[in-house]
N, C-alpha and C positions, 0 to 999 in steps of 0.2 A: 504494500501500500504505499502510496505517494502521499506525504504531507500528513501523517498520522496525527491525529488531534493529540495534544498533550492533555495532563491531568487537569490542570488548571481551567482548561477548556471545556472538558467533559463535567467538570463539577459544575459548571453553570448552568447545565441542563435539568429542567425539572424532573424528578425520580418517576418511575413508572406509575401510573394512574393518578398522579398530582394534577394532572389537568383534564382529568376525566371529564368535568362537568363542563369543559369550554368547548364549544362547536368544531367541528374540524376547520371551517373557515378561519377561526380566531386563533387557533393552535399556533405557536411560533417555531419556525423552522430554524434550529441552532445551527445544524451542521448540513451540508450538501455534498454528498460524495457522488462521483460519475465515473462511467466506463463507456465510450463511446456512447450510444444512444439508451444507457440505462442510468437511472438517477434513484438516489436514495436519500431523503430529506428526514432530519431526526428531530421529532418533538419531545421525546421523553427517554431516560436512559435509567438502568437499573443501578448505576454506579460501577459495573463490571464489565457487562458484555452486550446485554439484551437492549435493543431500542425499539421504540415505538415510533413510526413515522410513516411515511407515503412514499412508496415504491412503484417506478414505471420500469419495467424492463424491456429492453430493445425497441424501446421508442412506440410501444403497444400502450396506447392511452386507453383504448377499451377494456385491457385487463388490469390496470394500473388499479392500486388499491392502498388503504392504509392497512397497516398491520405491524407485526412484530419482525425484527430481523437481528442477526448476529453480528457484531463486529469481528468477532473470530472466523467467522466464515467468510466476510468479505476479505480480509486480510491477505488469504493466499491466491487469491484471483488472479491469473496471468493469461491473457489471451495474446499469444504470439509477440510477447513481451510488453505489452500494454498491461498496467496494474490500475487498481480502484486509486482514485484522486479524491482527496478532501480538499475544497475549495479553501484556501487560507483566509483567516479573518480580514486581511486587508482589503479582499474582494468580496467576502460574503457577509451581506447586513443581516442580522438576525429580523424576521420580519414573519408575519402570519401568512398562512396557507393561501389567503385570498389574494395576496400581493405576488404570488409564484405562478407566471403564466402556464407552466408545463401542469401545474396541479388544478388550475382552473380550467384548462382544455380537457383534461381528463375528467374531472367531476362534473362538466357541463354547465359551470358557473358563469361562463361568457361575460366575465367582468373585464372591463379595460384595465390594463396594466402594461406600465412603461416597457417598452421593447426590449430593454437591457435586464429585465427580470426573468427572462426565460428560464435561465439556469440558477 
């Protein structure tokens, strides 16, 4: 994994189920991992390995969904020398799902989002 998030960055993420009462549109995406046309956005973290977030694999927005995934399972992924990449803090602004165009498109929210918010 390139640019693996450090402990300080991971500690800022709410723990699993802490944002359970918050609608998906309002959940904050703290991290964004991607590889080619696949994206993983992190809303909650168990403090060890398990994340709750939104995942779109291979650009398939019809099958994209909110759910759980493991950082340990993301780390070893390597496709012809390409690894999962975590967008650095300097480029990733924590923001609600409703401001991330990929999630809006997958959920059919059709909200206007700035062009640079796609990833």
